[in-house]
N, C-alpha and C positions, 0 to 999 in steps of 0.2 A: 532723311532727304535724298539718300540717293533711288528711293522710287517716285519720289516727288520730281525729279530728272529727267528721271525715264518714262514717267508719265507725261511730262510736258513735251521731251523730242516725238514723241509716239502722235499728241495732239498736234503741235507743230506741222509735222511732218502730212497728217493729215488734210489740215489747214491747207497748209502749202499747196498740194496738190490740188486741194479741191481751188482753189484760188487761181490756178493755172489755166484748170479748165473754164474755172467761170471767165476768164478774161477771152479767154479763146472762143466760146461764148458769145459773150459780149459783142466780140470784132463781128460775128458773123452776123448775129443777129441784129444790131444796132443797122447792117447795111441791107437787109432782108425787110424789116419792120418799120412802118411807121411811127412817127411820134404817140398817132391816136390810137394805132395797135397797143404799144408796148403800156402808156397810158391804162388803157382798158384792161391789160393784165394786171397794172401796179395796183388797182383801186380792189378789184378782188384779193388780191394776194396779202393787200392790208387788212381787208376785213374777213381772212380766214387765218389770219396773224391772230387779230383779235381772242377771234374763237376757240383756239389753240392755248390761250393762257386755261382759257375753262377745261381744255381737252387736259392737259397735261395735270391739272389740279395737285401739284406743288410732289407730285409722286416719287421724281427724283430726288428733291431736295429732302422728304421725308425720309426715305431710305438711307440717304446719306448722312445727316446728322444723329439719326435715332441710335442711341448710346447699345441696347443691348437687342439687336434686331433679332426676333426668329421667324420660322416659317411659314405661321400663322401671320406674321406682319406680314408680310412678303405677299402672301396669299392676298390677304385686307388691301393691300397697297393694289395689286393686278383687279381687284373685284372694284375698287375704287373708279380706277383707271379707264376702266373698260365700259361700267355704266357712263360716266359723266361723256365721254368720249364719241358714245355710241347718240348720246342725249346732242352733242355740238355737231354728228353730222345729219342727224336728220333734221335740226333745226337750217342749216345751211343752205340744204336739199329743197327742203318745203319753202323756206324764206327768200331764197335766191331770187325767185320775181320781184317779188316786193323789192329790194335791193335796185332791181335792174331797173322800175321805173321810176327810184328814186334820183338814179342817175339820167338816166333819157337812152341805156344803155342797154340791149339786149347781149351785151358779150359779155359783161359783169356775169349776170345771171349762168351764161353756159361757164364760165370759168369756177364758176362757184359751184356748181354740179358735181363736177371733176374733182376739184379741193376734198367735198365734200366724201368722197371715197376711200381717201387715205386717214380719215379721219376713224373709219371703222377698221383698220386696221394696227396702226402704231401701238395699241395697247398689247400687241403680242411682241412685241420688241423695247415696248420702253424701257418695262422691269428689267429686265434684260440686263439693258444700258446703263441705267443706273447704277446694279448690285457692280457691273466692274466699275465704273468712276467710283464708289464708296471703295472699294479692296483697288485704288489707283492701277488697275490693271487696263491700259489701255489701246493695248496689243489686238484685241475683240474689235475694238472701237474705232483705231485703224483702219481697219480690214474693210470693215461695214462702210465704212464712209470713203474709202476708195472706191469702193466698187459701185457704191450708191452714184458719187460724183460722174463717173465714165458712164455708168445707165442715162443720167438724167440730160449728160452732155449731148450724145447720140441721139437722144429723138426732141431734144428743144431743136438742136443744128437739123437735123433731116426732118422734121417738120417743117419747121419756118422755110426750107430748102423745096419741098412739096408743093407748100401753097398751103399751108394750114393755118395761119395769120396768128393770133396771141391763142389760139388752141392749141400750139405747139408748146409752148411753155406750162399750159396746163397739162397738159398730159406727159411733159420733163417733170414738174413737179410731183405727180402723181408713180411715174415709173420710178425715180428717185425711192422713193418710199417701199417700195413694193422690195426694191432689191434692198435695203438696210435692214427692214423686218425678216428678209429669210436671210442672211446671212446671220442678224441676231439668234433667231430658233435655231439655227444651225450651231454654233458656235456657243450656245448655253452651257453650264455645268449642266452634269447629268444628274446630280440630285438638288438639281435646283425645283423650287414649286412650278406645274408644269398648269396649275389651276385656280380661279379665285375662291376665295373662301371670307365668309363674314367673320370669324372670331378677331376682335381687335377691330372691327371698321369704324366706330366710333371714333379712337383717336386719328387714325388716317384723315377721315371730312373735317374733325376739328383744326389741323395742321394745314389739311389742303384749302379749307376757306381762305385760312390768311395769305396760304402760299397763292391763290387765287389771284387774290386781291393787287398782290408786290406784280405781279408777272401782268396782270389786266392793266391797272394802271402806266405799268415800264411801256406797254405797246399801245396803249391809247397816248403818252408821249410823245414815243418814236412816229408813230403813224398818224397822227393827228394831222402834220403840213398835208400831207396825201391826199384824206380824207377831203379837209378842209377846200382845199386847191380845187380838188376835183368837183364839190359843189359852185366853189364860190365864180370860179376862171372858169379851165376844160380839160380836157384829160390831155391836149399836147401840153400846157402846166404842168401838171404833174408829172408828166414824162420828162420834163426838162429841170424839175426838181429833184426829180429822182433820178437823173444820171446826176446831178451836182453832187447829194447825198450817196452816189454809187462811190466817192473817189475816197471818202471815207470810209466807206464799205471794206474798201484792199484792205485797211489797216482791221477793222473788226474780223475779213475772215484770215488774216497771216496773225495777227496776233489775240486779240481781244477773244473769240470766241474760243482760240486753243490755250489761254491762259483762264480763265472761268471757271471753266469745269472743273479745272485742277483744283483752285481756289479754294472753293466750298470744301471738297476733303480735307486739303491740306488744314483750314480754320477751325473744322470739325475733331479732328486727330486731335490739333494742338487744345482744343476744349476739355474735349474728351480726357486728356491726360493732366489735365489744370493748369495749362502753362498759356498765360494771357495772348491773348488774339490781340493785341494791339501791337506788339512789335512787327507778329509776322505780316499787317496789313501793312505797316508803314517799309518793310521791305520789298512787298509786290509792287505799291506806290513806286517808291522809287525806280523801281527795274522798270516799271511797264511806262511810265513818265522818262525815262531815258529813250526810250524806244518811240515812244508816238511824240512829244512834243517835237522832237526834230523830223519827225515824218510830215507830222502837220504845216509844219513849216516848212518844207520842202513843197508838196502837194502845191500850197496856197501859192508857191511862187511860177511853179509849171503850170498850174491848172490848163492854161491854153495849149500846151502843147502834148499833155498826156488826156485829155477830151477829145485831141484833135486825133492823137492816135489810138485811141480805143473806141470811140465812138463815130468818127467820123464828122466832116463840115458841115453836118447838117444839128448839129448838136453844141454848136459853141456860144449861143445864149446861157446855156448853164455856166458858163468860167464865173460870172462876177457872183454868183450865189455859191459854187463852190467853195470860192476865197473866204467869203464870210462864214458860212459852215464851218471849216477849219479852225476858225477862233473861236466857235463855239464849244467845237469838243475838244480842245484846249485846257478852255476851262473844265469842262465836266470830267475829265478823264481823272483827276487825283482821289476823285469821290465815285469811280467806277464800280467799282468792290465794297461798297459801303454795305447795300443791302444783305451780299454773301454772307460778310462778318456779324453782321446781326444774326444771321440766320444761323450760324457758327453757335452765337453763345445764347442760342436756344429764346432768343426774343423774336420768333415770327410775327406776333401781333406789332413790335415796331417796326419793324422791317415793313410791314405793310404799310404802316403811318408814314413810314419816311420817302416810300414808293409816291402816295397818296398825294402829299404835300408837294414833292419835288415835281411831278409831271401836271399837274393842277397848274401851278407857278407855269410851266411850259407852256401850255393848253392857251392858258387866259392870254401870256404875251402872245399867239400868235394871232388867236382872234383879232388881239386891238389893232395888230397890224395889219390884216390882211387887205382891208381896204387899198393900201399901197402896191399890192400889186404884189409879185414874188421877192423881189429885191428887200420889200417891208417884212414881208414873211420870216426871209434871213435873218434881217437885224435882230427880228421882234427874240428869234431864239438864241439870239448870243445873249438879251437881256433875259431872258427866260434861265441861260445857264448860270449866267453872276448869281441871280436870288436864289437857284437850287440850289448853286455850290456853299453859301450862306446858313440855310436849313438844315443840307447832312454835315457841315462840321458840327452846328447843336446838336443833333443827333447823335453821332460819335465822343462829342465829350461827355455828353451825358448816360451815353452805353457803352460805350469801353475806354472812359478816362483820356481818349487824347484830343489834347489842345493844339491850339492851332500851329503853335509855336513849332512843335514835334513836328506837322505835317512838308511845315517850311523849312524844317531840318533837311527833313527825306527828302526834297527836291530840290535841295539846293542843288548837286550833284548835276542833275538833268536840267535846270536851268543852266547852269554852266556850259554842257557840252551842247544846248539849244544855242544859245548865242554867238560859242564859236562856230557851228553849222551853217546860222542865219546870215551873221558879215557875209563873208565870200560869195553865200549864195543871192547876195540882194545884191551886189555888186554887179557880179554873173547877171542876173534879173535886167541894172539898169542900163546897162554897156550893150544889152545882147538882147536885140525886138525878135521876139516868135512871129515866123510866119506861115501860113502854109508852104511855102518852100523851103524852110529850112531847121520846120520844127525838128527833126529825127537830130538833127546834128546838133541840137539845143539838147533835147533830152538825154543825148552820151552825154556831150560833156559834162552838162549840170548833173546828172549821175551817177556818171565816176568823181569828180569831185565832192558832190554828198556822200556818197561812202567811205572815201578816204577819207574827208577830215570829219567826219563822224566816229570813225575807228579812232583819228587820231586825238579826239576831243577826250575819247571814253578811257584812254589811255592816263591822257596827261591829266586831267583832275581826278583819275584813280575812281571812276563812277563805278558802282557795284557790279555793272551790267557786266564792263571787260571782265570781271573774277569769273564770271559766268563763261565768255567767251572762251576765255584762257582755259579756263579747266576741260573742254569740250575738247579743242585746240592738242592739250597734254594726253587727252587719252586715244584722241584721234590718231597723234603720231605715234604714241604706245603701241596700239594696235598695229600699225604699220612697222614699227620696227621687230615687234615681233615676229 
């Protein structure tokens, strides 16, 4: 368990440093670029993210969950990743003009051409990083992530300052990939296979086709709002929705992107040892809801001040959308790791089906209400989250034997903590009007109160996350005392 905590520490450190740089970049970019310029990049980024689901081809997940990993299997995974990634690069480059004409924006095509270059490079670092994850060795991942974020930040801010418009974001993305691959190649083990191979490729392809479906459906569901809004409404609307969704991205960057890469190796190790994965899943849910639910409640109350502080007054249209999306995120959070735990059980096909149904519900809910504008789209995502949670619970009951009563018991401490935090937040929210002249004072008072009450509630209700905080504190204090 100590290796899991150490991996989480490295992963959280990488994400926190990346979040700080992302926030700093957002503060500058939101004031240098217009909503239309940011919307152009957002649409291209959505399409790039969809292509990346095929590019990765489930190689990382295959290497992590494989019970008997050999050099031949690593080389086969590299070969599959290389072939699919280069195919996606060609598709993005030569198909960019068609996409630009579809959205009536040449800028979308320009961004896609730059992003296609990164698809040629990523396979040379992806397999090595997946091996580090399997071994729960997150120190190289931390170094690569920090270096990549610093390079991307410098290129994005410098390019926007020099007048490169939305292309500054495109070149920033490519620069970050180059930095990540360079570090992974430099830090890979000396005996690690360097060349692709075909022996065992059929097994990799069989796994990859299901894994690609999982992440394709996931990307379709997550990125459908921007793609649909960009076609039905306009690029400015895409940018406003993207900025609202950006508040949720803060939690993804600080917690979920750090926890998720560690959870799959953790679940897989338990499955290889014959330990039921259900208990590990319930513990993970208790921990992330103990952080996530209070976070989304706080973000909903302070959305006005946070958006004004990070993005500026030209983005205040995003406030009500952000508040509604926080509700959808709270509903989805207990089932966020469902696909990972099912993959760890060796049921990649069932994980694929789950992702398909959940994201189909999400997209249908969005399409039905998009005629009502951005507000309707936001509420449609709440309805989709409710139906998706119901479907996910059915899959978890059938595949890992997790009853809804067990999930509810695991979430009770988090629910108590959330209510303890929400009550004083609501009092402050309704008694202190947020304006452009006092939003900084509100953020200072609101943030300080939230952190203090949250920690006190964790301790009072004996939440599992308080045990982790206490353990870290004792270790730090012990080292300083020594």
